[in-house]
Each structure stands twice: as C-alpha cells, then as structure tokens.
C-alpha positions as CSV (number, residue, x, y, z in Angstrom):
1,M,0.0,0.1,-0.4
2,M,0.8,3.6,-0.7
3,L,1.4,6.2,1.5
4,P,-0.7,9.1,0.9
5,K,1.2,12.4,-1.0
6,S,1.5,14.6,2.1
7,Y,2.9,12.1,3.8
8,F,5.3,11.2,0.9
9,D,6.3,14.7,0.8
10,I,7.1,15.1,4.3
11,F,9.3,12.2,3.9
12,L,11.5,13.3,1.0
13,V,11.8,16.5,3.3
14,I,12.8,14.4,6.4
15,L,14.9,12.4,3.7
16,L,16.6,15.6,2.3
17,F,17.4,17.3,5.5
18,P,20.3,14.6,6.6
19,I,21.6,14.6,3.2
20,L,21.8,18.4,2.7
21,N,23.2,18.6,5.9
22,L,26.4,16.3,5.1
23,F,27.1,18.2,2.0
24,V,27.7,21.2,4.1
25,Y,29.7,19.2,7.0
26,L,31.6,18.1,3.8
27,H,32.3,21.7,2.2
28,N,32.8,23.0,5.5
29,S,35.5,20.6,6.7
30,F,37.3,20.4,2.9
31,S,37.7,24.8,3.4
32,T,38.7,24.1,6.6
33,F,41.6,21.6,5.4
34,I,42.3,24.0,2.4
35,S,42.6,27.0,4.3
36,Y,44.9,25.3,6.9
37,L,47.0,24.2,4.2
38,G,47.3,28.1,3.2
39,L,45.4,27.6,0.3
40,P,42.2,29.8,0.5
41,Y,41.7,31.1,-3.2
42,F,41.8,27.6,-3.8
43,I,38.2,27.6,-3.3
44,E,37.3,30.8,-4.1
45,P,39.2,32.1,-7.1
46,D,37.7,35.6,-7.3
47,I,39.4,36.7,-3.9
48,T,41.4,39.2,-5.1
49,V,44.6,40.5,-2.7
50,D,45.1,44.0,-3.0
51,A,47.7,45.2,-0.4
52,D,46.6,48.9,-0.6
53,H,43.2,47.9,0.3
54,V,43.4,45.4,3.4
55,S,40.3,44.9,5.4
56,S,40.2,47.1,8.4
57,S,39.2,44.4,10.3
58,S,42.9,43.1,10.1
59,S,45.4,44.3,12.8
60,P,48.3,46.0,11.8
61,A,50.1,43.5,13.2
62,T,48.7,40.8,11.0
63,R,48.8,42.4,7.7
64,R,52.8,42.4,8.5
65,C,52.9,38.9,9.0
66,N,50.4,37.6,6.2
67,I,52.2,40.1,3.5
68,P,55.8,38.5,3.2
69,L,58.7,41.2,3.3
70,S,59.9,40.2,-0.4
71,A,56.5,41.1,-2.0
72,L,56.1,44.6,-0.4
73,L,59.0,45.2,-1.8
74,L,58.8,44.0,-5.2
75,R,55.1,46.0,-5.3
76,E,57.2,49.0,-4.7
77,L,59.4,48.2,-7.6
78,L,56.8,47.4,-10.8
79,P,55.6,50.1,-12.4
80,V,51.8,50.3,-12.2
81,M,50.2,51.5,-15.3
82,K,46.3,51.6,-17.4
83,F,45.7,49.0,-19.8
84,S,44.6,51.8,-22.4
85,D,47.9,53.5,-22.0
86,L,49.6,50.0,-23.9
87,V,50.2,50.3,-27.5
88,D,49.7,46.7,-28.5
89,P,48.1,45.0,-25.9
90,P,47.0,41.3,-25.1
91,D,43.5,40.2,-25.0
92,S,43.3,38.7,-21.7
93,C,45.1,38.5,-18.6
94,T,46.6,35.1,-18.3
95,V,46.5,34.0,-14.9
96,C,42.8,35.1,-14.4
97,F,41.3,34.7,-18.3
98,K,39.5,37.7,-18.1
99,D,39.8,40.3,-20.9
100,F,41.3,43.4,-20.2
101,E,39.2,46.6,-19.6
102,T,40.6,49.7,-20.5
103,E,40.7,51.5,-16.7
104,D,42.1,47.9,-15.8
105,E,45.2,48.5,-13.4
106,I,48.1,46.5,-14.9
107,W,51.5,45.5,-14.3
108,R,54.2,45.0,-17.5
109,L,56.9,43.0,-16.0
110,T,60.1,44.7,-17.4
111,N,62.3,41.1,-17.7
112,C,59.8,39.5,-20.1
113,Q,57.1,42.3,-20.9
114,H,53.8,40.1,-19.7
115,I,50.5,41.7,-18.6
116,F,48.7,41.2,-16.0
117,H,46.0,42.4,-14.0
118,R,47.4,44.3,-11.0
119,S,45.4,42.0,-8.7
120,C,46.2,39.2,-10.3
121,L,49.7,39.1,-9.6
122,N,49.0,40.8,-6.3
123,C,47.8,37.2,-5.1
124,W,50.9,35.6,-6.8
125,I,53.5,37.7,-5.6
126,G,51.4,36.9,-2.1
127,Y,52.2,33.2,-2.0
128,D,56.3,34.7,-2.0
129,Q,56.9,34.1,-5.6
130,K,59.2,36.3,-6.9
131,T,59.0,35.3,-10.8
132,C,56.9,36.2,-13.2
133,P,54.2,33.2,-13.6
134,L,54.4,32.7,-17.3
135,C,57.9,32.2,-18.1
136,R,59.7,32.4,-14.5
137,L,61.9,35.2,-15.5
138,S,62.9,37.4,-12.0
139,L,60.2,39.7,-11.7
140,V,62.8,42.2,-10.0
141,P,63.7,44.5,-12.8
142,H,67.5,43.8,-13.7
143,D,68.5,47.2,-13.2
144,K,67.1,47.2,-9.3
145,E,68.2,43.5,-8.5
146,E,71.1,45.1,-6.7
147,M,68.9,47.6,-4.7
148,Y,66.0,45.0,-4.1
149,N,68.4,42.7,-2.5
150,E,70.3,45.2,-0.4
151,R,66.7,46.6,0.9
152,L,65.2,43.3,1.3
153,W,68.7,42.1,3.3
154,W,67.9,45.5,5.7
155,L,64.6,44.9,5.9
156,C,64.8,41.3,7.0
157,N,68.0,42.7,9.6
158,N,65.9,45.6,11.1
159,C,62.4,45.1,11.1
160,Q,60.6,43.3,14.4
161,L,57.9,41.3,13.5
C-alpha cells in the first residue's frame, strides 16, 4: 500500500534534510582543510588580494605577518599602468583569463614584457613568488636587482615582526 501524498512529501523533506546537512559538513571540512594548508584562493578564486585595500578588521601586526617582505618590495618596484596606455595589448590576462578593460590597472613586467592584472599579480606575489607566472623570469627588473637585494637584506635584519 502506498503512503498518501502528504506523507510522501514529508518523508522526502525528512530524507533530504540530513543529506543536505552532510554536504554542508563536507564543504566546511574541506574549506577548513584548504585554509589550514594556506590555499584559501583554491576554493574561491575570485577573491582578489590588494595590499592597498586590506580589510580594516585585521590589525596592523596581522597584516605585516601575512604579506612577505619581498612582496612588499616587489609591489614598490613594479610600475603600475592603465591598460589603455598600452600600444599593442593582449586580449586577456593569462592568470585569471578575463579580458582586460580599458580602465584596468596592470603590471607590465620589465624583464619579459608580460602583462597581468594588478590584483592577479598581487595574489601571485602574496604567495612569496618572485618570478613571472608564465616564463619564470625574475619579477625584479635587472637594473634594480642590487637595490632590491640590499633593501630586502636590510628589512630582514632590522624589522621587528
């Protein structure tokens, strides 16, 4: 004998609720594990990291510890420009695969001439990467390597973290 329709609907809801709770639990566990590994952008790749716009909820000490010193120096050395200022620009960023807009702030690497969104390269540098994401040439311009190394050495020896 079959259950009346109203009982069958209640049975589906009772069955569906624990299944949804299981999915939420698995998602939260996976997110926590990924965050513990230091890869929060693996789950939410649309999050952009910009050193100029760090949330006000984090204390200055926390901000200092989360951003490597080499990344702060690289952000000072790399020239920021508008996409509209380029002569022969590419169509899209090779990190996020999104098309460039005319008002986008970009970084053109001086050693290899590759072009990236500022926020994409900020994220890359935030992982303490010091090479181009495409060709692996140094992000530090050749003419500024000595100054970069001296400043990094001085900061590492004189900063109280």
